Structures are given as structure tokens and as C-alpha cells.
DSSP file (Angstrom, degrees, kcal/mol; ACC not computed):
  #  RESIDUE AA STRUCTURE BP1 BP2  ACC     N-H-->O    O-->H-N    N-H-->O    O-->H-N    TCO  KAPPA ALPHA  PHI   PSI    X-CA   Y-CA   Z-CA
    1    1 A M              0   0    0      0, 0.0     2,-0.1     0, 0.0     3,-0.1   0.000 360.0 360.0 360.0 139.7   13.9  -21.0   -3.6
    2    2 A P        -     0   0    0      0, 0.0     2,-0.2     0, 0.0    90,-0.0  -0.380 360.0 -98.2 -74.3 150.9   14.9  -17.6   -2.2
    3    3 A R        -     0   0    0     -2,-0.1     2,-0.4    90,-0.1    90,-0.2  -0.464  38.5-159.6 -71.0 136.6   12.4  -15.5   -0.2
    4    4 A R  E     -a   93   0A   0     88,-1.8    90,-2.0    -2,-0.2     2,-0.4  -0.959   8.7-169.1-120.0 137.3   10.5  -12.9   -2.2
    5    5 A R  E     +a   94   0A   0     -2,-0.4    11,-1.2    88,-0.2     2,-0.4  -0.982  15.9 172.7-120.6 136.5    8.8   -9.8   -0.7
    6    6 A R  E     -aB  95  15A   0     88,-2.9    90,-2.2    -2,-0.4     2,-0.4  -0.992  21.6-161.2-148.2 138.5    6.6   -7.8   -2.9
    7    7 A A  E     -aB  96  14A   0      7,-2.2     7,-2.8    -2,-0.4     2,-0.6  -0.965  10.7-155.9-113.9 137.4    4.1   -4.9   -2.6
    8    8 A V  E     +aB  97  13A   0     88,-3.4    90,-1.3    -2,-0.4     2,-0.5  -0.934  19.5 170.2-115.9 111.9    1.6   -4.2   -5.3
    9    9 A V  E >   - B   0  12A   0      3,-2.4     3,-2.2    -2,-0.6    90,-0.1  -0.972  67.8 -22.4-127.4 118.0    0.4   -0.6   -5.4
   10   10 A A  T 3  S-     0   0    0     -2,-0.5    -1,-0.1    88,-0.5     3,-0.1   0.880 127.9 -48.0  49.3  44.4   -1.7    0.8   -8.2
   11   11 A G  T 3  S+     0   0    0      1,-0.3     2,-0.4    -3,-0.0    -1,-0.3   0.418 116.1 114.9  82.6  -2.1   -0.6   -1.9  -10.6
   12   12 A E  E <   -B    9   0A   0     -3,-2.2    -3,-2.4     2,-0.0     2,-0.5  -0.821  52.8-151.1-100.8 138.9    3.1   -1.4   -9.8
   13   13 A S  E     -B    8   0A   0     -2,-0.4     2,-0.5    -5,-0.2    -5,-0.2  -0.953   6.9-164.6-113.6 129.3    5.1   -4.2   -8.1
   14   14 A Y  E     -B    7   0A   0     -7,-2.8    -7,-2.2    -2,-0.5     2,-0.3  -0.957  13.2-176.5-112.2 125.6    8.0   -3.5   -5.8
   15   15 A C  E >>  -B    6   0A   0     -2,-0.5     3,-2.0    -9,-0.2     4,-0.5  -0.861  41.6 -29.0-125.2 154.1   10.4   -6.2   -4.9
   16   16 A G  H >> S+     0   0    0    -11,-1.2     3,-1.1    -2,-0.3     4,-0.7  -0.092 127.2   5.5  52.8-127.4   13.4   -6.8   -2.8
   17   17 A E  H 3> S+     0   0    0      1,-0.3     4,-1.4     2,-0.2    -1,-0.3   0.769 130.3  58.0 -63.3 -26.4   15.6   -3.7   -2.3
   18   18 A H  H <>>S+     0   0    0     -3,-2.0     4,-2.7     1,-0.2     5,-0.5   0.714  91.1  71.8 -79.8 -18.1   13.1   -1.5   -4.1
   19   19 A L  I <X>S+     0   0    0     -3,-1.1     4,-1.6    -4,-0.5     5,-1.5   0.931 103.7  39.5 -58.9 -46.0   10.4   -2.4   -1.7
   20   20 A G  I  <>S+     0   0    0     -4,-0.7     5,-2.4    -3,-0.2     6,-0.2   0.914 118.0  48.6 -67.1 -45.5   12.0   -0.4    1.1
   21   21 A D  I  <5S+     0   0    0     -4,-1.4     5,-0.3     3,-0.2    -2,-0.2   0.956 123.5  27.4 -61.2 -51.8   13.0    2.5   -1.2
   22   22 A Q  I  <5S+     0   0    0     -4,-2.7     4,-0.4     3,-0.1    -3,-0.2   0.939 132.4  23.1 -83.4 -48.1    9.7    3.0   -2.9
   23   23 A V  I  X<S+     0   0    0     -4,-1.6     4,-2.6    -5,-0.5     5,-0.2   0.961 125.1  38.6 -91.7 -59.5    6.9    1.8   -0.6
   24   24 A V  I  ><S+     0   0    0     -5,-1.5     4,-2.4     1,-0.2     5,-0.2   0.921 119.5  46.1 -62.6 -49.2    8.2    2.0    3.0
   25   25 A A  H  ><S+     0   0    0     -5,-2.4     4,-1.9    -6,-0.2    -1,-0.2   0.897 113.3  49.4 -64.0 -40.5   10.2    5.2    2.6
   26   26 A F  H  > S+     0   0    0     -4,-0.4     4,-2.1    -5,-0.3    -2,-0.2   0.953 114.2  43.9 -63.5 -48.9    7.4    7.0    0.8
   27   27 A M  H  X S+     0   0    0     -4,-2.6     4,-2.9     1,-0.2     7,-0.2   0.888 112.4  53.4 -65.8 -35.3    4.7    6.0    3.4
   28   28 A G  H  < S+     0   0    0     -4,-2.4    -1,-0.2    -5,-0.2    -2,-0.2   0.884 112.1  45.2 -64.8 -37.4    7.1    6.9    6.3
   29   29 A A  H  < S+     0   0    0     -4,-1.9    -1,-0.2    -5,-0.2    -2,-0.2   0.863 116.5  46.0 -77.3 -34.0    7.7   10.3    4.8
   30   30 A L  H  < S+     0   0    0     -4,-2.1    29,-2.7     1,-0.2    30,-1.8   0.899 134.5  10.4 -70.6 -44.7    3.9   10.9    4.1
   31   31 A A    ><  -     0   0    0     -4,-2.9     3,-2.2    27,-0.2    -1,-0.2  -0.747  64.9-171.6-141.7  85.6    2.7    9.7    7.5
   32   32 A P  T 3  S+     0   0    0      0, 0.0    -1,-0.1     0, 0.0    26,-0.1   0.729  88.1  56.2 -58.3 -22.7    5.5    9.2   10.1
   33   33 A D  T 3  S+     0   0    0     24,-0.5    22,-0.1     2,-0.0    -5,-0.1   0.240  79.4 148.0 -93.3  18.0    3.0    7.5   12.6
   34   34 A I    <   +     0   0    0     -3,-2.2     2,-0.3    -7,-0.2    22,-0.2  -0.197  15.8 157.3 -54.4 134.5    2.0    4.9    9.9
   35   35 A H  E     -C   55   0A   0     20,-2.7    20,-3.2     2,-0.0     2,-0.5  -0.968  37.4-116.4-154.1 167.6    1.1    1.5   11.4
   36   36 A R  E     -C   54   0A   0     -2,-0.3     2,-0.7    18,-0.2    18,-0.2  -0.932  15.3-157.6-115.9 127.2   -0.9   -1.6   10.5
   37   37 A E  E     -C   53   0A   0     16,-3.3    16,-2.2    -2,-0.5     2,-0.2  -0.902  17.0-142.3-107.4 114.4   -3.9   -2.7   12.4
   38   38 A L  E     +C   52   0A   0     -2,-0.7    14,-0.2    14,-0.2     3,-0.1  -0.549  25.8 169.5 -79.5 138.7   -4.6   -6.5   11.8
   39   39 A H  E     +     0   0A   0     12,-2.8     2,-0.3     1,-0.4    13,-0.2   0.760  62.6   6.1-111.8 -50.9   -8.3   -7.5   11.6
   40   40 A R  E     -C   51   0A   0     11,-1.5    11,-2.3     2,-0.0     2,-0.4  -0.980  53.3-159.8-138.1 149.4   -8.4  -11.1   10.4
   41   41 A L  E     -C   50   0A   0     -2,-0.3     2,-0.5     9,-0.2     9,-0.2  -0.995  10.7-170.1-132.1 129.6   -5.9  -13.9    9.8
   42   42 A H  E     -C   49   0A   0      7,-3.6     7,-3.1    -2,-0.4     2,-0.6  -0.970   6.0-162.0-122.8 127.4   -6.7  -16.9    7.6
   43   43 A V  E     +C   48   0A   0     -2,-0.5     2,-0.4     5,-0.2     5,-0.2  -0.932  12.9 172.5-109.1 122.5   -4.6  -20.0    7.3
   44   44 A M  E >   -C   47   0A   0      3,-3.6     3,-1.1    -2,-0.6     2,-0.4  -0.783  62.6 -70.6-131.0  88.9   -5.2  -22.1    4.3
   45   45 A G  T 3  S-     0   0    0     -2,-0.4    -1,-0.1     1,-0.2     0, 0.0  -0.507 118.8  -6.3  61.4-118.5   -2.6  -24.8    4.1
   46   46 A D  T 3  S+     0   0    0     -2,-0.4    40,-3.2    -3,-0.1     2,-0.4   0.174 122.2  84.7 -93.5  19.8    0.7  -23.1    3.2
   47   47 A V  E <   -CD  44  85A   0     -3,-1.1    -3,-3.6    38,-0.2     2,-0.5  -0.980  56.1-166.7-127.6 132.7   -1.0  -19.7    2.6
   48   48 A V  E     -CD  43  84A   0     36,-2.5    36,-3.0    -2,-0.4     2,-0.4  -0.975   7.8-166.4-115.7 125.4   -1.6  -17.1    5.3
   49   49 A A  E     -CD  42  83A   0     -7,-3.1    -7,-3.6    -2,-0.5     2,-0.4  -0.945   2.1-165.9-113.6 134.8   -4.0  -14.2    4.4
   50   50 A V  E     -CD  41  82A   0     32,-2.7    32,-2.3    -2,-0.4     2,-0.5  -0.984   9.1-156.4-122.8 127.5   -4.2  -11.2    6.6
   51   51 A E  E     +CD  40  81A   0    -11,-2.3   -12,-2.8    -2,-0.4   -11,-1.5  -0.897  35.7 148.1 -96.4 130.5   -6.9   -8.5    6.4
   52   52 A L  E     -CD  38  80A   0     28,-2.2    28,-2.8    -2,-0.5     2,-0.4  -0.956  42.9-123.0-155.4 168.1   -5.6   -5.3    7.8
   53   53 A T  E     -CD  37  79A   0    -16,-2.2   -16,-3.3    -2,-0.3     2,-0.6  -0.982  15.7-143.5-122.4 136.0   -5.8   -1.5    7.6
   54   54 A T  E     -CD  36  78A   0     24,-2.9    24,-2.9    -2,-0.4     2,-0.3  -0.865  33.1-177.7 -93.3 121.9   -2.8    0.8    7.1
   55   55 A E  E     +CD  35  77A   0    -20,-3.2   -20,-2.7    -2,-0.6     2,-0.3  -0.919  15.1 121.6-129.3 150.2   -3.4    3.9    9.2
   56   56 A G  E     - D   0  76A   0     20,-1.6    20,-3.2    -2,-0.3     2,-0.5  -0.965  51.4 -94.9 177.9 175.1   -1.6    7.1    9.9
   57   57 A T  E     - D   0  75A   0     -2,-0.3   -24,-0.5    18,-0.2     2,-0.3  -0.963  37.7-122.1-111.6 129.5   -1.8   10.9    9.9
   58   58 A V        +     0   0    0     16,-2.8    15,-3.4    -2,-0.5   -27,-0.2  -0.527  45.9 150.0 -71.9 123.4   -0.4   12.8    6.8
   59   59 A T        +     0   0    0    -29,-2.7   -28,-0.2    -2,-0.3    -1,-0.2   0.555  55.7  63.6-123.3 -28.6    2.3   15.3    7.9
   60   60 A G  S    S-     0   0    0    -30,-1.8    11,-0.4   -31,-0.2     2,-0.1  -0.387  91.1 -88.3 -95.7 173.2    4.4   15.3    4.7
   61   61 A P        -     0   0    0      0, 0.0     2,-0.7     0, 0.0     9,-0.2  -0.452  29.5-135.0 -78.0 154.0    3.7   16.5    1.2
   62   62 A F  E     -F   69   0B   0      7,-1.7     7,-2.8    -2,-0.1     2,-0.3  -0.901  23.6-152.4-112.7 100.6    2.3   14.0   -1.4
   63   63 A E  E     +F   68   0B   0     -2,-0.7     5,-0.2     5,-0.2     7,-0.0  -0.582  19.4 174.3 -77.3 127.6    4.3   14.6   -4.5
   64   64 A T  E >   -F   67   0B   0      3,-1.5     3,-0.6    -2,-0.3    -2,-0.0  -0.854  45.8-102.6-125.3 161.4    2.6   13.8   -7.8
   65   65 A P  T 3  S+     0   0    0      0, 0.0     3,-0.1     0, 0.0    -1,-0.0   0.878 123.0  44.2 -55.7 -38.3    3.7   14.3  -11.4
   66   66 A P  T 3  S-     0   0    0      0, 0.0     2,-0.3     0, 0.0    -3,-0.0   0.709 129.0 -71.8 -80.6 -16.6    1.5   17.5  -11.9
   67   67 A G  E <   -F   64   0B   0     -3,-0.6    -3,-1.5    -5,-0.0     2,-0.4  -0.953  66.8 -37.0 154.1-173.3    2.6   18.9   -8.4
   68   68 A T  E     -F   63   0B   0     -2,-0.3     2,-0.5    -5,-0.2    -5,-0.2  -0.684  38.8-147.5 -90.9 131.3    2.2   18.7   -4.7
   69   69 A V  E     -F   62   0B   0     -7,-2.8    -7,-1.7    -2,-0.4     2,-0.9  -0.863  13.0-148.8 -91.9 124.3   -1.0   17.7   -2.9
   70   70 A H        +     0   0    0     -2,-0.5   -10,-0.0    -9,-0.2    -2,-0.0  -0.826  39.4 146.4 -98.6  99.9   -1.2   19.5    0.4
   71   71 A A    >   +     0   0    0     -2,-0.9     3,-2.4   -11,-0.4   -13,-0.2   0.011  15.4 161.6-123.1  23.0   -3.1   17.1    2.7
   72   72 A A  T 3   +     0   0    0      1,-0.3   -13,-0.2   -13,-0.1     3,-0.1  -0.240  69.5  22.6 -54.4 134.5   -1.5   17.7    6.1
   73   73 A G  T 3  S+     0   0    0    -15,-3.4    -1,-0.3     1,-0.3   -14,-0.1   0.155  86.6 139.3  93.8 -15.7   -3.6   16.4    8.9
   74   74 A A    <   -     0   0    0     -3,-2.4   -16,-2.8   -16,-0.1     2,-0.5  -0.368  49.8-132.7 -61.7 134.9   -5.6   14.0    6.7
   75   75 A R  E     -D   57   0A   0    -18,-0.2     2,-0.4    31,-0.1   -18,-0.2  -0.782  17.3-151.6 -91.1 133.9   -6.2   10.7    8.4
   76   76 A L  E     +D   56   0A   0    -20,-3.2   -20,-1.6    -2,-0.5     2,-0.2  -0.867  24.5 166.1-104.3 139.3   -5.4    7.6    6.4
   77   77 A S  E     -D   55   0A   0     -2,-0.4   -22,-0.2   -22,-0.2    -2,-0.0  -0.653  19.4-179.4-149.0  85.4   -7.2    4.3    6.9
   78   78 A I  E     -D   54   0A   0    -24,-2.9   -24,-2.9    -2,-0.2     2,-0.2  -0.798  27.9-125.8-101.1 122.8   -6.4    2.1    3.9
   79   79 A P  E     +D   53   0A   0      0, 0.0    20,-2.3     0, 0.0     2,-0.3  -0.457  38.8 177.9 -63.6 133.9   -7.7   -1.4    3.4
   80   80 A T  E     -DE  52  98A   0    -28,-2.8   -28,-2.2    18,-0.2     2,-0.4  -0.965  20.0-158.4-138.4 150.6   -4.8   -3.7    2.8
   81   81 A A  E     -DE  51  97A   0     16,-3.1    16,-2.9    -2,-0.3     2,-0.4  -0.996   6.3-164.3-135.2 133.0   -4.3   -7.5    2.3
   82   82 A D  E     -DE  50  96A   0    -32,-2.3   -32,-2.7    -2,-0.4     2,-0.5  -0.916   1.3-163.5-115.7 141.3   -1.1   -9.5    2.9
   83   83 A F  E     -DE  49  95A   0     12,-3.1    12,-2.6    -2,-0.4     2,-0.5  -0.986   2.3-166.8-125.7 123.2   -0.5  -13.0    1.6
   84   84 A W  E     -DE  48  94A   0    -36,-3.0   -36,-2.5    -2,-0.5     2,-0.6  -0.921   4.6-159.8-108.7 126.4    2.3  -15.1    3.0
   85   85 A Y  E     -DE  47  93A   0      8,-3.2     7,-3.5    -2,-0.5     8,-1.5  -0.931  12.6-162.7-109.1 122.2    3.3  -18.2    1.1
   86   86 A V  E     + E   0  91A   0    -40,-3.2     2,-0.4    -2,-0.6     5,-0.2  -0.885  13.1 178.3-114.5 137.1    5.1  -20.7    3.2
   87   87 A E  E >  S- E   0  90A   0      3,-3.0     3,-1.6    -2,-0.4    -2,-0.0  -0.992  74.1  -9.4-134.8 122.4    7.3  -23.6    2.1
   88   88 A G  T 3  S-     0   0    0     -2,-0.4     3,-0.1     1,-0.3    -1,-0.1   0.826 129.1 -55.1  60.5  30.5    9.1  -26.0    4.4
   89   89 A G  T 3  S+     0   0    0      1,-0.3     2,-0.3   -43,-0.0    -1,-0.3   0.571 119.9 100.7  81.4   6.5    8.3  -23.8    7.4
   90   90 A K  E <  S- E   0  87A   0     -3,-1.6    -3,-3.0     0, 0.0     2,-0.5  -0.933  83.3-101.7-126.2 151.6    9.9  -20.7    5.9
   91   91 A V  E     + E   0  86A   0     -2,-0.3    -5,-0.3    -5,-0.2     3,-0.1  -0.572  37.0 176.1 -68.5 118.3    8.3  -17.7    4.1
   92   92 A K  E     +     0   0A   0     -7,-3.5   -88,-1.8    -2,-0.5     2,-0.3   0.801  67.9   4.6 -92.0 -35.4    8.8  -18.3    0.4
   93   93 A E  E     -aE   4  85A   0     -8,-1.5    -8,-3.2   -90,-0.2     2,-0.4  -0.997  56.1-165.6-150.0 145.2    6.8  -15.2   -0.8
   94   94 A F  E     -aE   5  84A   0    -90,-2.0   -88,-2.9    -2,-0.3     2,-0.4  -0.985  10.4-177.1-132.9 123.6    5.1  -12.2    0.7
   95   95 A N  E     -aE   6  83A   0    -12,-2.6   -12,-3.1    -2,-0.4     2,-0.5  -0.972   5.8-166.7-124.1 135.8    2.7  -10.0   -1.2
   96   96 A C  E     -aE   7  82A   0    -90,-2.2   -88,-3.4    -2,-0.4     2,-0.4  -0.984   3.5-164.8-122.6 126.6    1.0   -6.9    0.1
   97   97 A Y  E     -aE   8  81A   0    -16,-2.9   -16,-3.1    -2,-0.5     2,-0.4  -0.962   8.1-158.1-119.9 133.0   -1.9   -5.3   -1.8
   98   98 A V  E     - E   0  80A   0    -90,-1.3     2,-1.9    -2,-0.4   -88,-0.5  -0.893  23.3-125.4-117.6 136.6   -3.0   -1.7   -0.9
   99   99 A G     >  +     0   0    0    -20,-2.3     4,-2.0    -2,-0.4     3,-0.5  -0.539  38.3 170.8 -77.4  79.3   -6.3    0.0   -1.6
  100  100 A V  H  > S+     0   0    0     -2,-1.9     4,-3.2     1,-0.2     5,-0.2   0.864  71.3  57.6 -62.3 -37.5   -4.8    3.0   -3.4
  101  101 A S  H  > S+     0   0    0      1,-0.2     4,-1.6     2,-0.2    -1,-0.2   0.870 108.6  47.3 -65.4 -33.8   -8.1    4.4   -4.6
  102  102 A V  H  > S+     0   0    0     -3,-0.5     4,-1.8     2,-0.2    -1,-0.2   0.895 112.6  49.6 -68.8 -43.6   -9.2    4.7   -0.9
  103  103 A M  H  X S+     0   0    0     -4,-2.0     4,-1.3     1,-0.2    -2,-0.2   0.944 110.3  50.3 -60.2 -48.6   -5.9    6.3    0.0
  104  104 A L  H  <>S+     0   0    0     -4,-3.2     5,-3.1     1,-0.2     3,-0.3   0.888 109.6  50.9 -60.6 -40.3   -6.2    8.9   -2.8
  105  105 A A  H ><5S+     0   0    0     -4,-1.6     3,-1.0     1,-0.2    -1,-0.2   0.869 107.9  52.8 -64.9 -35.1   -9.7    9.8   -1.8
  106  106 A Q  H 3<5S+     0   0    0     -4,-1.8    -1,-0.2     1,-0.3    -2,-0.2   0.738 108.5  50.8 -70.3 -24.8   -8.6   10.3    1.8
  107  107 A L  T 3<5S-     0   0    0     -4,-1.3    -1,-0.3    -3,-0.3    -2,-0.2   0.397 123.5-106.8 -89.8  -0.1   -5.8   12.7    0.5
  108  108 A G  T < 5S+     0   0    0     -3,-1.0     2,-0.7     1,-0.3    -3,-0.2   0.648  77.5 135.1  84.1  12.5   -8.5   14.6   -1.5
  109  109 A V      < -     0   0    0     -5,-3.1    -1,-0.3    -6,-0.2    -2,-0.2  -0.863  31.2-178.0 -99.1 116.8   -7.4   13.3   -4.8
  110  110 A H        -     0   0    0     -2,-0.7    -9,-0.0    -3,-0.1    -5,-0.0  -0.858  31.9 -93.5-118.8 151.2  -10.3   12.2   -6.9
  111  111 A P        -     0   0    0      0, 0.0     2,-1.1     0, 0.0     3,-0.2  -0.224  26.5-133.2 -61.6 146.7  -10.5   10.6  -10.4
  112  112 A D     >  +     0   0    0      1,-0.2     4,-1.2     2,-0.1     3,-0.4  -0.712  32.4 170.3 -97.8  80.1  -10.8   12.8  -13.3
  113  113 A F  H  > S+     0   0    0     -2,-1.1     4,-2.4     1,-0.2     5,-0.2   0.841  71.5  63.6 -59.7 -33.0  -13.6   11.0  -15.2
  114  114 A A  H  > S+     0   0    0      1,-0.2     4,-2.3     2,-0.2    -1,-0.2   0.898 102.4  49.8 -64.3 -39.2  -14.1   13.8  -17.7
  115  115 A S  H  > S+     0   0    0     -3,-0.4     4,-0.9     1,-0.2    -1,-0.2   0.881 111.7  47.9 -63.1 -37.0  -10.6   13.3  -19.1
  116  116 A A  H  < S+     0   0    0     -4,-1.2    -2,-0.2     2,-0.2    -1,-0.2   0.874 111.5  50.7 -71.7 -36.5  -11.1    9.6  -19.4
  117  117 A V  H  < S+     0   0    0     -4,-2.4    -2,-0.2     1,-0.2    -1,-0.2   0.916 114.5  42.8 -65.3 -44.2  -14.5   10.2  -21.2
  118  118 A T  H  < S+     0   0    0     -4,-2.3    -1,-0.2    -5,-0.2    -2,-0.2   0.584  89.4 110.3 -83.2 -10.2  -13.0   12.6  -23.7
  119  119 A A     <        0   0    0     -4,-0.9    -3,-0.0    -5,-0.2    -4,-0.0  -0.372 360.0 360.0 -65.4 143.0   -9.9   10.6  -24.4
  120  120 A P              0   0    0      0, 0.0    -1,-0.1     0, 0.0    -4,-0.1   0.484 360.0 360.0 -68.3 360.0   -9.7    9.1  -27.8
């Protein structure tokens, strides 16, 4: 079975060639010093789970559908979880889950509960 890499961000799943275009390029443009700090590693048979934090300093614009969020200088410290599925000594699948709600709060983007309450 071919190796699969996937990032799941805000309910969207990015695989293969789109993983680099959508997730890696976006985060690199937003915070060029982006890095991942590993906290815990758990091995459970053929599954490796990693608890980590994605960290960096925002220098670029954060483009959203309604416009640009100007958050230059904001520090990001986003809880993240990676799951590696191994088969026959090789990585069969890699999934990365990102705490988008935490990232948005650190960028100064907060949910609009009023719109959700008044929506039909």
C-alpha cells in the first residue's frame, strides 16, 4: 500500500501534493520561523502518537475570505498531534491534527457566536 501523508485542519484534509501547497506553504508564509516542539511520544504496536506544539512568530498577513487579519508579531503556540501508522517497518500513513481554534485565538480571531445564534 502506498504511503499517505495527511494534515487535518479545521475539518479539511490535505493529502499528498496538496499537503505542501496548502499547509506547509501557508504556515511558512505566516510564520517563517515555524517549528515543532515535541513533548511526548507514545508507541502502541504499529501506531506512534506524538504530542507536540507548533510554534512561531507571525510576520506575514493572514488572509481570510472577508479580508486580511494583521497579526504581525503574534506568537503562535498551537497544540498538535501526529499519528504515524507503520506496516512492515515502513510508514503507511501519517496524519497531523492541528488545534485551529487555539491558533485563531492567538491571531486575534474570535468566534462570532451572535451570528450562529441568529442563523436560521
